[in-house]
N, C-alpha and C positions, 0 to 999 in steps of 0.2 A: 507575573501576569496572572490574572484571575483564571481559574480553570473554566473552560467553556467547551461546549459541544461543537465539534466540527463534523457535521454530518456528511456522509458520503454514500455512494450507491452501494447496495448489496446486489450482487449478480443474481438475476433470476435464472431458473434452470434452463439449460440449453434446450433447443428444439429437439424433438425426438430424432429427426433425420440427421441432425448434426451429431447427436450422441452416438447413433448407430454407426455413422461414418467414422467418427473418431475412435470408437471402440475397435473397429476393424483395423484402423491404422495402428492402434496401440499394439494389437496382436502381432502386426507385421514389422513393427519398428524395433530394431535391436537396442538394448540398453547401452548408454554411453559409459565408458570406463574412465573418462577424464575426470580429474578432480576439479577442474576449472570450467564451470558451465559457460562462461563467456567465450573462451577460446574453443570450446567444444561445439559451438554453434556459429551460425553465419548471420549475425545481426539480431535485433530485437523483434519479437513477434508483434504483428499488427492484427488484432482481432477484426475480421471483416464485419462482425456483428456488433461493433462498439456503438454506443448511443448516437454519436455524431454521424457516423456512416449510415446508420439506420434512418435517422431523421432526414438526412439529405436525400437518400434514395426514395423516401416516401413523399418528399415535398420538392420535386425537381423544378417546379415553376416558381418557388419562393426565391426572391432575389438574393437571399443570404445563403442558399444551399451550396452553390459552387465554392464559395469561400470556406464554409464550414467543413465541407467534404475534403477540400485540399489541405487546409491548415490544421484540422483536428482529426477528422475521420481517417485520413491516410497516414496518421502518425502512430507509433507504438505507445501504449500506455498500459498501466496495470489494470487487472480485473479484480474486483472485490468479491469475496466470498464470506457470507455470514449465515445467520439463521434462516434466511429465505432462500438459500441455495439448493434446497431439495436434498437429494442424496449426495452428500458432500464428496464422498470418495469417487462416485461416478462423475460428478461435475469437474472436480480437479483433474481426474484422469482423462476425461474427454478434452479438456482445454489444453493440458500439457501434451497430450497425444497429437492434437492438431498442430501444435507448435513444433513438436519433434518431427512430424512428417514433412514440415516445411523447412527443417533445419534452422529454426529460429528459437530465440531464447524468450520464454514467457516470464512475465512478472505477475505474481499473485499476492493478494493481501488477505491475510487471515484476520477476521474481525468479528469475534463472537465471544470474547472473554466474559466470564461472569461479572455482573455489576458494571457492564459497559457504560462509559460516560458518567461515572459516578460523580465527577466534579460538576456536572450539569444536572444533578439530581436524576441521573439516569440509572439508578440502581436496579430498576426493574428490567433493564435491557440486557441482551446477551444470553449466554447459556444459563439454564435454570439452576444448575448445581455444579459442583466440582466434577462429579462423575460424568455429567452430561458433556462438560467441556472436554474432559480427557478423552471421551469416546469420539467426540467430533474432531478434535485436532489429530487424533491417531488416524482416523479415516481420511482426513485431509492429506496428511503426509503419505499414507498408503496409496492414495490415488496418483500421486506424483511418481512414486516408486523410483527406479534407477534411471531417471531421465533428467536432463539439465533444466533447472528452473531457479528463479529468485523468489524468495518469499519475504514480504514485509510483515513482521509479526506484531499484531495487535496495536495499531496506532493509538496513541495516548495512554495505553495501559500502564506504562511505567511512570509517566509524568503524573497521572491521576493518583498515584500513591500519596501525593501531597495532600489529598483530601480524605484519606482513609485512616481508619484506626490501625493500631499495631497488629491486631488480630487479622484484619482484612488484608493488610500488606503481606503478612506472612502467608496467608492463603493464596493471594495472587502470585507471589513469588514462586510458590510451589507449582502453580498451574503453568507459569511461563517456563520454569526449569524443565518440567515434564514435556512441554511442547517442543522445546529445543531438542530434547532427547529423542522424541518421536521422529523428528526430521533427520537427525543424525543417524538413527537406526534404520529408518525405512526409506529415506530419500537421500542417499549418500552424495548425489551430484547436485544437490540443492544448496544454495547459499542462503542462510537465514539472517535477516537483519532485524534485530530487536529494536522496536521504535523508541526514540529518545526525545520526543517532543520537538520543541523549537527554541531558538535563542531567546525568545521573550518570556519563557515560562519559568524555568528553574535555573539556578546557577550551575555552571559546569561541574563544580565539585559535588554538589548535591546529586546531580544527574549521574555522575560517575558511580557514586555509592549505590544509588538505586539500581542502575544497570548491572552492577556486579552481583548484587543480591538476587536479581532476577535471572541470572544465569548467563550473562554476556560472555563470560570466559569460554563457554562451550559453543557459542554461536559464531557465525562468520564475521558479523559486524553489527552496526547499528544504523538506523535511518533517522533523518532529520526533515523537519518542515512539512510533514505530511498534511495536505489540505490547507497549508498556510502560505504566506506571501513574502516572507523574509528573503532578502537577496541571497544569491549564491555565495557572494563574498562573506556576508555575515554568518552564514551557516558554516562555511569553511573555517572561519575563526572559531566558532563555537565548537565544532567537531574536534578541532585541534586542541582546544582547551580541555575538552572532556578526556581526550587521549593523554594529555599531560597529567591530569589527575589520576587516570587509570594507571599510568606508568608509575607515578610516585607512590600511590597508595596500595596498588594491587599487583604491580610488576608485569603488566602487559598493556598492549594497545590493540586497537581494532580498526579496520577500514570502515568507512561510512559512505552512505549514499544520501543524496539530497533530492527532495521533491521540487522540481523546477516547473511544474505544470502551469503555475500562475504567478511567478515571482519576478518577471522581467523588470518591473518598476518598483519592487519592494513593498514594504508595509508601513502604513502610518498608524498602526495599532488596531485598525479595523480588521475583522476576520470573516465577517458574514456577508458575502456578496458585495464587497466594497466596489465603488466605482473607480475607474482608472487602472484596474488590474490588467495585466497583459500576459499572454503566453510567454513562458520562459524557454530556455534551451531544450531541444528535444533530446530523447534518450541518447546517451553517449558515454564512452569510457573516458575517465579523467575529468578535467574541468575543476580541479582543486580537491575533488573527492574521488573515491573509487569509481563511482558512477553518478551521472545526473539522469534522473528518471522522471517521467510523468506518472505520478502515483495517484493523485486526485484526477478524476475524469473532467477535463475542461468542458464547461457548459452545464454541468450538473449543479443545481442550486444547493447552497448551504442551509436554506430554510427560508421562512417568510420574513425577509429582512433585506435591507439595502436594495440593490438593483433586482433582487429576486422577490420583491414584495408581492404577496399573493400566491407564491409557489410553495411547494413542499420540499423538504430535504431529500436529496437524491433524484429529484425530477430533472430531466434534461430540458433546458430552456434555451431555445435557439438564439434569443436576443442576448442572453448572458454569454453564450459561446461566441457570437458575433462581436460583442463588446471586447472580449478577451483577445480576439485577433488584432484589433486596431487600438486597444488601450483606451476605450471610451469609459 
């Protein structure tokens, strides 16, 4: 599959009142000692300020609002943190603190690697330097601290190595290895999933080699299908194939998670706001993988393309959200 940019939202800084409240909760909330963040919590965290919930609350007279609130706004999904997230340590701390106070498990996406989206000529995106990224990811992990969380580490970063020079690959592998180390050292009750693209991008054997070089042996697992549309069954097959290659070539296997936010009807090769896409299974344990998660935010545009013509990447578009509910 040609490398291409799958754009996703970057979380804006939380409101001051929310930050202050969450900071107070953080101080009062004891650290979890469990190694398993899933069993240490009681279900997945639903961010009350997610884009679908915010839009529905602001547009109660819109005929689509009730469906969008019920089918998307009231469901757990990942929050994305990148360059626009302000003080990253405070933001991840506030978000995870709010989840911990509710005894729920948050899912966070770290998305600021240097040369972000390089396969889509996006080399100017992401962190400005190695040191800037190392500082950012250390603060990200430090904000989580000893509280349960799941982190999807840098969607597309490993698969994008297919578009990079050997020097760039070596540099990126160093950044990802260090990122995993930061979470292991600072956020011991966080499971980190190093992103592994999707079944239509690279062969399983190639991906296994890339993942191993990027530090997968020291992460909890890997993630698949982020912001894409391949069926759960196809991702399960691909994940198992990666594990077979990891076992044969490197002597270990890892659990994996699948982004099911828009994959109920599968993919016909289109990736940018295709028509006919539909919400997939909501967050759950099992389903052929370790976890099925909504990682992409349903309703947020992939860019000025497909059913999102005239929109910008990351913009919440109510009609896109509504279409996903009914598979239009």
